[in-house]
N, C-alpha and C positions, 0 to 999 in steps of 0.2 A: 837175637837183634827182638825178637819177638818178646822174649823177657823182659829183656831190656827197657823195651817202651811199654808195658805192662807196669811197670815198678814204675816208671817215669808219671804215666798216667795216674796213680795211685798216689805218687808222694803230692803231683799237680791238686788233686781233689784234695787230699788232708790239706794242704795249706789252705784251700779256699774256703773251707769249715774253720778252720784256724782262724782264718781273720773274717768273718764272720760272727763268730761268735766275741772276738775284739773288738768290731766293730758296735754288735748288741751291746756291750758294756759297755762302751764310751758312751754311746749315744744313750743313755739310761740314766737320765740325773736322777736327782732327788724332787718331790712333787713341790710347788708352788703354787699359794694359796693367788689365784685371779681376778679380778673386778674389773672386765673391760666391758664398755659397753658398746652397742652397733656403733659403727661409725664409718668415716672413710677409710679404707684399709691401708694408708699411707700413715696415719695418727694412728691406728690401732696397732700397727708393729712396731710402731715407736714408744709407745707407753707399753706393748709389749715386751721388747728388748728392759725396758726399767725394770719392770717388774720380776721378771725372771731371772735381769741378770747374766744375762748372756749377747751375743752380737748377730744382730740380721742385717745382711746384706739386701739392698733390693731397690729397684727405678720409682724414684716417688713420681715423676709425671705418668708411668704407666698406672700405679694405684690411688695415684689423689680422687679417679671418678668410681672408683669400685666401691663396693659397701661392706664391708667384713661384719661377719657373725658374731653377736655376741657370747662371751666369756665368762664363766665365775665359777667358783668354788676351785678345791685341791688336784692340778691337775700335774703331771708330766707336762715342761716345757713341748716335747714333739705333739703332745696329744691337744695342748692347748693350741698351738698353732694350725695344727691340720684342723681344729673345730672353729678356728678363729676363719678359716681360708676356705670354710666348705662354699660350694656354692659359688666361687667368684671365678673360677677358672683359672687359678693360681696354686702352686703347690710348692710345697719348701722341702730341702734336703741339705744336709750336710755336706760341706767339703772337709778335705783331707783335714784341715786345722780346725774342726770341729764349730764353725760357723754355721748358721743355716743364711740360705740362700733361693730368695724368693725366687721364680724362673714361673713363665706361663705354662699355663697347661698345655702341649701339643694335643688336641682331642682333634678326633672326628666325630663329634656330635655338636650342634646346636644348641638352641636355646628358644624355648616360645613362651612370652610376657603377657600379662591381660588384667584386666580389671572387669567384674562384672554388677551390672547396676540389677534394680529392680524396675518394675514398671515406675515406677513413683523417682527414679533416678537415684535411690538410696543405697548403699551396699549390699549385694548379695553375699552376705556370712556364711560360714558352711553348707556350700555350694558344690555336690558333685562336680566334676569336671575330669575328661577323661581325652588321650590320644586312639582314635580308631587306628588297628593293627599295631598296637606296642600294650605292653604292660604298664604302661606309664598312667598313671590316674593320682588327682590330688584334690583337694577341697580347699576354698577360697579362705582366707585369712578374715578378718574382722573386719577389715577394709573391701571386700570381695574380692582383692587381689590374689595371682596365683601363678604359678611358674613350675617349669617342664626344664630341669638346667641341664637335661643329656636327653636330647632329640636327635637322633638318625638323619642324616642329610636327606634330603629328598621334598615332595611334597603329602602334609598330611590334612587330616580333618580332622578338628575338634568337636564335641560332643559335652554342654553342660545345662544341667535342670534340675526339677525337682517338684514336690508337690505346689501346685498352683500356680505352675508357670507352665509354658508350651515349651518343647525340644528347641536351646540352641545350637545352631549348627552354624563352624565354618570349615570352608574347605576351601581347598585349591594354599594351604600355608606353606610355602617353600622355605624349609630351612636349609642355612649353609653353613657349611664347618667354621665352627670358630666364632661363629655370631648368632647375637639375640634376634630374633622376631617378635617385635612390641605389637597385641594387639588393639593396645589404646584400649576404651572404656564400652565394653560389651551389654546392650538392654536386654533387659529378657521381658518377653509378652505373658500376658498372663493366659492362663488357661482355660477353656471353654468347660473344664472335668478334672476329675480328679487325674493327677498326669505323674507319673516317675520318670526319671532319665530314662528316653526311650532305647531299651536293650536291643532292638533291632535294625535302625536307620543308618547302620553299616552299610555301604554299596560294594562293597569288593572283596575278594579273597585277604587282600594288604589290608584291607579295613577292616577287616572283623579280630574283637576282640577275643579270648578264648575263651573257653566255655569257664564259667563259675561265679562264683558273685560278683556283683559291685559293679560298678557305671557302664553301658556297654555293652555289656559281655549278654548275649542270647539263655538268660540262665538255664541251665544244667541242673536242675532239681528235681526230687522227688517229685515224682507225678506232674512234672512241668512238662512242656512243651518237648518230646522226642526228636524234635528235625533239628539239622544243623543250619543256623544263620542262614539266611537266603535275603539276596537283596537284587536289585534291579541290575545291577552292576556285575553278576557273577557270569562264567563261563557259559553259563546255562541263561537262558534268555526270561527270566525271572519279570512279572510286574508287579507293583505292590502300592498298594493300597492304605494310606496310615489312618493314623485314627481320626485325624480332622478332616479329611476327605469324607469319612463318615459323618462327623458331627456336622459339619457343613450339610449335607444333604438333605438333614431334617428330615429321614424315613422314621419309622415307626417298626418296621422289619428289614431287616438286615438281605432281604431277597430282592427288595425293591431297590437297593442301595447295586446287586449285581449285577441282576436287570438292567441297570441303566448306565453301569460305566466296565461292565464284559464285552467290549464290541467284538469279541472274539465267539460270543455265544452269536445265534439267530434272535428269532423276533418271536419264539413261541411264547405264549402267555402262562404262567405260572398257577398253580391251583387257584390260588386265593385271589386271583383276577378270571379265570376261564368257567364261568358258568354252564360248561358242559362236563366236568370234571363231579363226580362223587363225592359225597361230603366225606366221605374216610381218605379219601387221596390228600396227602398235605405236604409230597416230597417236592422239592424245587426241580420241577420236569423242565423248566428252561434255560438252566443251565447245562446248553450243549456247547464243548467249545470246541471251534474253529468249525462248527457244522454235524459233527460227530453227536450221535444220541449222549441223553443223560447217564443212561448205563455207562458208555465211556468215558465219563468225564468224574474221576474218582475224590469226593470232599471228604478232609478232615478238619479237626477239632485236639490245637498241639499234636498234629503228627498223628494223630490215632482218626483211622478210619468212622467217622460218622454212621451210624447207623439207618439203613433201610428203612423206607416206608412200605403203608401196604396201598395195593391199586383194586380197583374193581374185580378183577379175576383172582379166585382163588389160587396160591402159591406162585401164584406171580407178586415177585418185591417192587419194590417202585425207589427213586429217587430219593435220597438221603432229605430234612426237612434242616434248610443251614436257617430260620425261623425262629427253632428250638434254640440257637444261639443268643443270649441277653448282648444286645448293643453297645449297653453301656461298658459291657466287661473284653470287648472286642479292641486289642491293640494294632494289629494290622492283619490283612489278608494277602496272604503271599501266592499268587497264580502263575503254572509253570505250563502255558500253552503246548507243549511236545509231549509224546508218548513216554511214558515215566516209571514206565515198571521194576524198573531198576531200583529207585528207589523209592517208590510209594507203593508198590507189588498192587495189586486187581487189576481190574479193565483200564489204566491211564493212557487212552491210547487219544484222547483228546486233549486230556493234559489231567490237571493238579490244582485245588482249590485248598489251602491249609490256611483255617481261622487262626490264627493263633491270642491266645488268651495275653489280657496284661497281666502279669507277674507276682506284682505285687499293689496295692493300695497303701495306702496312709491318710484315713481320715474317713469322714464322712460325705457322700454325694447322693442326692436327692436332684433325676432328673425328671423332666416329664415334655411332653410332645403330643400338641393337638392339631391334624391337620384338618379340611372342610375344603369341601368347592366353592368354587366363585361363580357359578354359574344362576346363581338365586335358588339353589336345593339344597338340602342336606344330605351330605355323605361324611357321618365322621371318623376320622382313625385319629386313635387316641395311646400312650403309653404314659406309663408312669416308673418308672426303676427308682431303688433302691438300691448302693451299694456301700459296703463298710467295710474298711482293712482296720488291722490293725497288730501291733507288736507287741508280745508279753512275755516274762522269763528274760529280760535285758537280752532281747532281740533274739531267742533261741523258739521261738514259737509267734508264727506268723499266719493269720488269718484273713479270709476273703469271704465276704457272707451279701448275696446278693438277692431279690426281690423283684419280678419284671412283670407289670402286670400291660396287656393289651388288648385293646378292641377295634373291632373294626366292623363298619357296616357299609353295603357298596350301594353306588347308585342303582337307579332303578329304570326299567324302561319307560315309563311315565314322566320321567325327568330328561331321558335323552331321546325319546324316540327315534331312532333308528329300525324299533322293530316296525311300528306305524309308519315307516317310508315302505318298508316293505310291502306291507300290508297292502299301501294306499297302491302301489307299483301290480299288486296280483289282481287281477280280474275277478271281478263278485263271481261267487259259484257256490256248489253245495260244497261246504265244508265248515269246523267249528270254528263260531267267531265269539264275540260277544256275548248276544243269546242264540240262543238256539235254530239254524236255520232247515226248516220243513220240503218237501217236495213229496208229489206222490207217485208210491211205488210204480203205478204204470203208465205216467207221464200224462193221466188224465188232469183235467184244469178243476184247482181245488177252489173254486168259490164260481163257479159256472159256465154257462158255456161262454167260450170266447174269452174267459181268464187266465192268467198264467196258472204253470202247475206248480211252482213253488211259492213260497213266504218264510217270515221270519218273527218268532217271537219279539212281543213289542216291550220295550224296557218294563221292568217291575214288574209284567205280569207273573201272577202266580197259578195260573191253568186253569183257572174255575170260572174262568170269565166267559168262556165259550167262543161261539165264533164272531161276535162282536169285537173279542180283545184282537181279533187279526185285521181291524179297521185300520186302513194306512198301509199297512205291511204287506199288502198280495202284491206279488210280483217284485220286491225287495228283500237283498240278501244281506243279512248283518255283515258286515264286513269292516267293523271295529276291533280292539283285541278286548280280549276276555279282563273285566275288573273283580277279582277275587274277595271277599274279605281279607281283612288285615294288608301289609304291607310289600309281604314277600313271596313269590311264586318261582316256580322252577321252570314254566311253559312259556316256549319266547312267542307265543303268540297271547299271552300275557301283559296286562297293561304294569304289573306289578313284578315283571322277569327280570333276577337279579343281574348285574352285570359283577360275577363273583359271590361273596358269599358274606353271610352275618358270621361273626369270629370272635368267643375269647379267649386270651390265652393267661396262663398265669404259670412261671417258673419262678422255680428256686434252687439259689445254687449256694453251694459252701464248700471252702478249701482251708485245708491246714497243712502247713508246714510245721517239721519241729528236728531241731539237732539235738539229737539223742545222744551224741558225742563228739566231738570233733571228725571223727572219719565217718559218721554216719548220719542221714540224714530220712526223714522217713515225710512220705506225703498222702494225702487223701483229699481227692475230690468228689463230689455229688452233687447231683442236679437231679430234679423232680419236671417235669411240664405237664399242663393239663392244656389241652385245645377243646374247646365246644364250639362247634360246628351246625348252624341255621343255613338252610333255605328255603324258607319258606313253605307254603302250604306245597303239595302237589297237586298238579291241575291233568284229571285227566281227561281226553278226546278219546268218542266215540261213534260210530251210527249206528244209532236204536232202530228199530222197525213195532210202529205202532199200529196196530190192527182194526181193522173197520168196526171188529166186531168190541172192541173196547169203547165201548160210547163213553163209560164215564169219567175217558182221558182225553178221547177223540171223538172234537165235537164235528170232523170233516164229512166223518163217512163214508170214507174210502180207507185203504191201506196206503199208510204214510211212511216215511224214511225220515231220522230227524238227525243231524250233526249239529253234537253239542263239546263243551267241556262242562268240568265236575270239579267239585271240590271237597273239602272234607273240611266247614268252620266249625264242627262240635269237636274237634280235634284240639283246635287252635293252632295258629301260626308255626310252633316252635316244638308241635309232634315230632317231627323226622328232624333227630337232632346225634349229633356224632361225638362221642368221647374219646378220647387220643389220650394216651397215656403213657408217658416216656421216661424212664429212671436210665440212671446213669452211678455210674460207681465206681471211680478209678486209684488203686492205690500202686503206691509205691515204693522204691527205697535206693538213695543211691550212699556207695561208697567209695570213697574217695583212697584210691592206695597209693602207696609210694610212687613218686615220680610224672607227677602229675594225671596216673590213672582215674577214670571214673569208669565203674561198674552202675548200671542199674538194673533196676526188676521193677516190671512196671507190669500192671493187671488192670483190663475192666470187664466191667458185665454191665449190658445193657438188656433192657426190655424194651418192646414198644405194645400197648396192646389197642386194640381200635373195640370200640364197644359202640352199636347201631342200635335206637330205635327209631322205627318207623314201619312207612308203608312198604310193601315190594309193588302191591299195582293193583287191578279191580280186575274180577272174573269177567269176562263179557258175556259169558254165556247164563252165569249167575244175575247179572245186573238185566240182559233182558228179558229174564225171567221174571225177576221184578215187575218189569213194565209189562208185562203180558199176563200178569196175575192182579192188577192193577193199583199194586204197591208203591208205584213210581209215575210219575208225570213228565214227562221229558218235557211236555210242551207249558216252561214255565221259565222264567230271568232266573238264570243259574245264577247269576251273581249276587242276586239280592236273596233269593229264599236255597235254602239246603235243602240236603236231602231227604228222607223221610230215616228213619232210625233202622228200618229193614236194608238199607243202604250199606250202615258198618255193621249191623250185626251178620249180613248173609253175601254180600259179595267184593268187603276191602280183605284184602291179602296182606298180612301183618310179619316180619320176620320176626319169626318165633313163635308171635302171639302179642295182642294187644296191650301195648304200657311196656312192654319186656326191652331191657336190654338185654341184646344178644353178644358174643363176641364174635367179629367178624374175622380177626387177626390176633393171635398172640406170639410172637416174633421174640427170641433171645440171640444174644450175641455175648461172647466170650474172649478174650483176647487178652493174650500173655503175651512179653517181651523180655528179652533180655540184651541189653548194649555193656559194650568195652568200647570206650572212647578215650581219645587221644586230642587237645585239640590245638598244640603246640610239642607236635613228635618230631625231634632234632632227626633231618634225615641229610643224606650228603648231598641233595639241592636247595637244603632249605629246611625252615621251621613249615608244616605239616599238619593235617589233619586226617583223624584217621577216626572212623565209627565202622566196628563190629559188632552181628548180632544176629540172635535166629528171635523168629516168633509165632505164634500159633493164633488161629480164628477158629473158634465153634460157632458156627449158628444156627438152628433149630427152630422151624416152623413148627406151634402146635398142632395136632387133628381140628377140623373144623367141620363144622355138620352145619349145612344150611335147611331151615324147616321155615319153609314159607306156610301159614297157616290160616285161616279164618278165623274169625272173632271167638266161635265157639270150640276152637282148641283144634278142629278136624283140618291133615291137610292138606294144601290147597292145590300139590302139587307133588311130585315123589322126593322123599327126604333123601336130601344126597351127602353120603359123609365122606371127607377129604381127607386122609392120611397127611400127618406130618413129615416132617422130615430135617435129617443133619446132616452138616456138609463141615468138613474140615478140612483145613488147608494148612499146612506148616510151609514154613521158608526160611534161608537161610541167606546172609546179605551181607554186604562190604561195600564202605565207599573212603575215596582216600581223596582230598585236594591236601594238592603241593606244586611245588615249583617244581618245574618241566627242567630248569636248566639254573645252576647256582647264580644268582646277581651277579657276583667278579667276574664271572667267561661273560657275560653279555656284554654286546656294544654298548656305549656311552648314551644310543638315541633307545635304548630299550628298558625298560624299569621293571619289569618281570615276565613271566612267563609262565601260568597257571595252568592247575588241569586240573580237573574233578572225574575223576572215576569210578564207578558203579559197580557192582552186577548181584541178582538178585537169581536164587534157584526157589520155585515152586512145587511144591506136590502137593495133590488132592486124589488119592481113591475112590471118593465118594461123586465126584464129577470128571473122571478119567481124564485128568488135568497135570500133566506136568511140562516144564517150560524152563529157560534161562535165559535171562533178559540183560545183556549189556545196556550199560553208558556213558559214553567218554566226553566232555568239552574240554576246549582248551581257548584261555584266554590271554593275549598277548598285550604290556600296557606297556606304552611309549612316555616319555617323559612330556609331551609335549600336550599330553589331556587325553590322546588320541589310544582307544585301544580297538585290537579287534579279538573277536570271538567266535568260534564255531562250536557244532555240537553233535554228536551221533547215538542216538537215543531209541529203544523199543519196547514194545511190547506185545504180551502176545495173547490176546481176548480170547477166552470162555462167555458162553452167552449165559448170563445171569439166569440160573439154576431153576426148575419150575420144583420151588418147595413144597408141593403136592400134588397129588392126583386122585380125582372122585378112583374110591375103590371097587365102584361099576364097569370100568371103565377099561377098554384093553388102551394099550399104547398110541393108538392110529388115533382114535377119535378124540372127539374135543371138548372142551367142556359145556356147563352150561351155560345158556344164552344172556348176554346184556344188551338191553335196548342204547342204540348209539345214533347221533345226529350223522347224517352224510349228505353229500354232495353231489345227486348223481348225473354226471355229466350226459348222459348216453338220453335221459328225459329234459334235462336239465330243469329238477327239482331238487328240494331240500327236504328229506323228510327221517322219520327214525324207523333203524330197522333191529334185526337181531344180530350179533356179534358172537362167534365160538373162538375158545382159540383151540386150535390144532397143535397136537404133541406133536417136533418133529424130533425122534431120536436119531435120526442121520447128522446132527447139525456138527462141523468140523470146528474146532478153534481158527481162530484167524491171525495174521500176523500183521502186526505194524511198523514201518522204521520212518521213525521222522528224521531230517538232518536240517542243521538250522546254520546259517553264517549272518554275522552281523558284524556293528562296528559301533563303539559308543564314544563321546566326545562329554569332557569337563575340562572347564574352564573356570577362573572366576573367584575372588573371594567374596568381595562386596557386587560385583556384579557377578555374579552364578549362574551359569549357562551350563543344560545337559542336554545331551542328543545322542536318539541310539535310532537305528534303522535294524530291522531283524528280518531276514526271509525264511520262511520253516516251509519245508515240503514232507508230507508224508503220503507213500505206499501203503496199500493193505491188500492182501490177499487172501484168499476166501472168506470176505465181508460178510460179517453176520447184519443181517438189516431187520428190523422190528418192525413185521406188516402192522401197523395199525386198520384202523377200520376204511377210514378214507383213503389208504396209500393201496389199499386193496384195490378196492375200486376205482383210482387211478392206472392201475397196472391189472386191469383184470385181463387185458390182451393176452400178459405173459402169465397170469396165475388163472386161468378162465374155472379150477377147479376150484376157488377159492370163493368162487361168486354164484350162489343159487338166484336165478330169477322164473318168476312168475306174472305172464307165460314167459317161457323161455325166449331170450333175443333180447327185446325188447321194454320189457314187462319190471314193475318194480322187483328191487333187492329184495327178497326175504332174508335171509341168511348171507353173511360173509365168516369165514374160515380168518381169525388174525393168530399172529404165533411168529416165530423167527424162521429165517429161510440164507443159505450160503447163497450168496451170490461171487461174482469171477475178484472184483477187483474194483478199488477208487485209488484216486490220486487226486489228492489237493495240495495246492502252494499259494501260500498268503506272504503277505509282508504288513511289519507294524513297524510307525514310523513313532517315534515319542520327543517331545521337545520338550523344557524348560527353564523357567528366567527368574529368578530373582536378586531384587533391586534392594540391599539393605540400608536402612538409612535416607530411604525415600521419604521426603515427607514427614519424618520423624517417626516411621513404619517401615514396614517391607512392600515391596510392589511382586505381584508373582505373575506370570502369563506362564499358561501352560498349552500342549495340543498333543490328540493322540491320532491317527488314523490308522483303522486296520482297512485294506485291499487283498483282498481275492482274488489272484492272477489266475488261478485255473481249479473247478473244481468239477470232476469227472470220474463216472463210473460206468461199469460194465457188467450188468446180469448175468453174462452167460459170454464162453467164450465163442461164441457161433452169433452174439448179438454184437451189434456196434458202441462202441464207446458214447458215452450220453454226457454230452457238455450239459452241467447241473445247473450253471451261471446264465447263460443265453438262451438254452433249449434243454428246461428242464422237463425231466416225466412225474415230478412230484413225490421221488423215494427221498430226498434233501428238501423239504418243504423250510419253507422260512428264512432261505437263508440270500443275503444281501453282499454285492460285491463290493459296497464302501461303507464303511460307518467311520464319523468322525466327533471329537468330543473335542470340544479347548474351553478355555477360558483367562480369567481377568480377575484377581482379588487384591485389595489391599488394607495392612493389618499394620496400624496404631498399637499405644499401648492402651488406648480405650476405646475404640471404633475400630471398626472393620467393615468391608465390604464387598462384593464382588458379581460378577456373573458367570451364566455357563451357559454353551449351547451345543443341540446336539444335533446329529445330522446324519438321516439313514436315507442311503441311496436308493435309487427302485431295485424293482427285484421283477424280472422275466415269473410271467405264469405255465405251468404247464399247456401245452396246449389244448384240454381238453377245456379246461378254466378260460380258456381266454372269448370264449364264442357268450360265456356270459357277462364277461367283465365287459365285451363289447370293445379290448385293446387287448395287447401283450403284455402288458405291464401293471403292476401298481406303481404309482409315481414316488417319489421320495418325498418326506417328511423333515421339516425341520425345527426345533424345539429350543425356545430361550426362557432361561430362569435368571433371577436376583437376590442376592442374600444379603443382609444387615445385619450386624451383631454388635453388642457393648457388655461393657463392662458396667453394671450398677451397683458395686460396690462403692464407687464414690459418693453415690447417692444416699448411701443410707445414715441414718446419725450414731453419730459414735466414733464414725470410723475403726469399724473394726478391723482389728489384727489377722483374728484366724478363721474370718470368713470370708466367701467369694459369693455372688451374684452373676451370673451371665446372662444374655437372652441374644434370642436370635430370632429374625421375621424371616421368612423364606417363601418366594414364589414362585412357584413350578408352570413350564406352558404360558409363560408370560405372553407369547405373542398369540397364541390361542387359535392358530392356523386350526382348520378341521385334520380328522387323519385322513389320508388317503382311502378311496374307496376298494374294495374287495370283496368282489361278488361270493367268492367262495368260502367267507369266513364261515369256518363252522357253528357259530352262535346265531346265525342268518342276520345280523345286525348290517353286511353289506360293507365294513369297514375295516381295515388293519390296522386296530388299535395297536400303536409303538404308543408305550406308559400306560398311564392312567387312564381308565376309562371316564374319568370325572372332568377331565380335561383340565384347565385353568384349578389349579388348586393354591393353598396358603400354609404355612407350618410356619408355628407358631414354637419355640423350644425354650425353654426356660430351665437352669441349671442351677444350685445352691453347692458350694463345697463348703465342707468344717469340718 
C-alpha cells in the first residue's frame, strides 16, 4: 500500500509540473507595442484590450476612480498589464479560457499618501520621506507628492526633511487594511541652521529604522555614532534634547545648556562659573546625574568616552569638558539617568550623557552668538562657528569641516557687589582690606596718650609722607574691597574679584567618510581645541611686622603689625595663564557583510595637555626680610603704588621659573572597539537588533615635576617628582533589542512587547577590577497609545584611580598641599587653608542597582500629545565618596583624623586630608514626569507646550553600619551638596513659516541645609528660585534683495532671567558671595544669534 501511494503522489506531482509548463506556454504571448498614458484604470484597460487584442474582464464601477500607471514600449501583454495596475490595489489573472480577469487584491496592507510644501507654499520636490520602524522610504515628486502603497496596518510615524528645513514629523498615523490614508498638504518650516533629515527623532523600538544609510536611520557609518539609536520612548527611560532646543537656548557653550536643562543634576557650578576653581580645571563637574558625583556620570561623544581633564591635584583626573564639542555640530543629546555599565562601561552609576554629532552637512553655515548682561555692566560672551559639508566623487566621499571660536568675560565684584555686602556685615578689624591696616605690636597708642592703637593707610599714600600722612586715619580701619590695577583678580576681598574666568577657546573639527567599495566604508574624524584661561592678578594677603628701628619706613617710633594686600602690576593682568590643548583622532572601518550584518572597527587616540605660566605664591619669610632691610614699604596704598623690583626678584614663587610655561598634566587615551551588528535580525518572536563586540581602553598620565622657583631659578620648596601611570581595561559586551512575544500571539489590545537586554564583562589588572554588569528593559505597547516600561540596570564602580604618586612618599601619606577656601562652622568663619590628598589603598569597589518603572502615552496627529512618568530606585553598597575640603570640614566628627586645628579643638584649621573613602550605602528614589503638546496648523504654524518635573522622593546614605541612616533631603549632613527635592522646567512656543517666539520657565525648589550651616544662614533652608526666559526668532531671508534661492538668514533674540529675581541667600557659598547662584552670575542677560546658511 505504501508503494502504491508513493507512485500516486509521484504521478500527481508530475501532472502538476506538466500543467504548470503548459500554462506557462499558454500565458506567454508575443510582445506588443503599447502606448498607454496614465489615466483612469477603466479607460486604460479598455485601451489595453484594443492594443493587445485580448479580452479583459473587469468591473467598471470599481476601477473608474482608480488611477492607472502609464505603459509604453514593446512588452508581453501580461507584463504590460502588471505595469498598468501597479500600486492600484488590483491585479490581473488569466482564467481557464485565457481571458484576463481584474480583481481587487485582498491585501493585508494599507497606504499613506500626501503632499509636502515649502514654507512659501511651493511643492517640495525630491525630498526624502520615511516611515519609522519600516524599510519604507521614498522621495517626493515634482509636485511634492508621495505615496507609500503597501503599509502594514497599525499606527505609524512619518518623517520628512532636507537641507534648510526643520524635521517634519507626523505621528499617530492609523493605517487600516485595504484603505489609503491621505495626509493632505504638509508645510515645512525653515531651519535655523544646516539640517538633514534628523536620523534620531524616532521614538521607540518599533519606530526605529534599521541601521544604514538613508532617511530616518541612525547612521551606522565608519567613525560615526557607535551607539544604537536611543529615544525617549525606549524601554530604558532616555531623555533626549534635540537640535532645535539647543539652538533656542541661545548659549555659546554646551555645558550652559546642560546646566539649565538637566534637572537630574544638582546645583554645582561648572569651572567656568566657579571662581574658586584653578585655571587648569576645565571639566564639566556640574554634571552630576541624580545627585551622584561627576565621576559617576559617563560622558560620551558619538558613543565614545570623552577623555578626562585635569584637577589641581597631581594624578587625580577630573570630569570631561563638554564645551570642547562645537555646538553647531550637535544633533541631539541622549541622557540615560540610570546605572548603565552594561551599555556604556565605566562608572555609570548616576547615568550617561551621549552627545550625538550631526552625521552629514550639505552646504555652509556661519553662526554667531553674542550674549551680555542687561544690568548696566559689560560681561560679554561670544561665539562664531563656521561649518561646511560637501559630497564628492559621486557621493562616495562626504566631508564635514568646522571651526568654532568662543570668548567669555566674567562679571566682577565691582559690578555685582556680593563681596562688598559681606564686608559691610563684617565688623571692622585688623585684616587686609583696600589700604593696609596698622596696629601697634604691644597695644600702645599710635598717636600719643589717649589715642587709638590702630590706624589705616590713607588712599593714595606712597609711604613717604611720615606721620602727617595718617591725619584722619587714626582709629579708623580700612574696610573696603581691594582695587588692584587691571580688571580681574582672584581674591574675594578684591573689587575686581571675578565670578568665573576669562576664557578664549578655538576648536577645529574635520571628518571624512569614503565608500571605498560597495561593501567597505572608511571614516576619519579629527579635532583640536585650545583653551586659554586667565583669572587676573594674584592678590596676596599678609601680616607683616615693621620694627621701630626701621625709621626709614616707620614714622610711629614703635613696633607695628601691618595687614595688607599686595599684587604684581609689573607682570600684567594676564601673566597667570593656562593653556589647555586637546587632540582627538578617530578612525573607523565598516564592512557590510551578507545578510545585512555589519562589522565595524573603531579606534580613537586622544591627548590632553595642560600648561601653565604663573605664580605659586609668595615666600612670607623673604617678604618680611625685604621689610626688615628697608626695601619694602608696607605703609603705602598698595592699590596705587606697586611693590619694588626686589619683591619680584626675591619673594615671588613661580611655577618652574619666571615667564615659563610648565606642563602640569599630559594625559593620553587609546581606545579600540570591534562591533558586529544586525539591525533587522529575524528572530522567532519578530525582527530584532543585535550588537556584539569588545573594546579596549588605555589611559596614561605622563610623569610630572613640581618645581616652585624664585626669579633667580633657585628652588622655593622641595622639587617633587610625580610618577606616571598606565591603566588598561578590556571588556566584552552584547545587547539585543527584540520582541518578547510574536505579534500574532498577542491580545488585540497589545501592539507589541519589546525587550532590551545587555551584558558587559570588564577586567583590568592594574586597578584590580573585574565585574559583570547586566541590564534588562521591558516595554509593553498598547494600541490606544499607552505603553508601560520597566528596567533593571547595574553598575560596578571603582574609584577613579590616582594616576600618579609622589616618588618620595609611601602609600599612606598625602600629596603636596593646595590652598582652598572653606567655611568653618566651628568658628563661623570663611578662610583659606591647606588641603592634601590622602592616598587610601584599601578602597573597595561599590555596586549599584537601579530599577525603573514607568508609562508613556502618545496620541494624536494634528494635536500631538505625549506624556511619560518614570520612577527610579538606586541602591549602592560600599559607596565611594570623594571627600572634598568642605565635606571633610562638615564631617569633622566622623573623620577627625582628617582635620588638623591649631590650637586643637576650636582653633583655625591648618590642614585637611581629602581623598576617597568607603561608606556603607546610599539609596535614592526619584520621579521624572514629562509632558509635550503640539498643535500643527495653529495660526499657520505649530503651537508647542512642554513641561518636565524631577522630584526626589528619597535620598539617604549611611556612613557606617553602626551609624544611623541620614536623610540628605530633610536632614542633610553635607555629603550630598546641592541636592534639590524639586526641579521643574516648562515652556510654550509658536513657530510659523517666518516667525517664532516662546517663553521658558525654571523652578528650583528649596534646599535644606546641614545643621552646621544653619546658624550662619539664619534659617534651615535656601529659598526656592524662579526664572523666566523669552525668545523670538525670524527668517530674514525674505527681506534680502533678489529673493535668493540657496541662501537663508535666520536670527534669534533671547532674554534670560527676564523675571530678574535675586538669587536666594546662602551664607556658606564657597565664593563668599552669600548667595546660591542658580544659573548665570550676570543675572538678566540677552542673547543674539544670527545664522546664515548657503
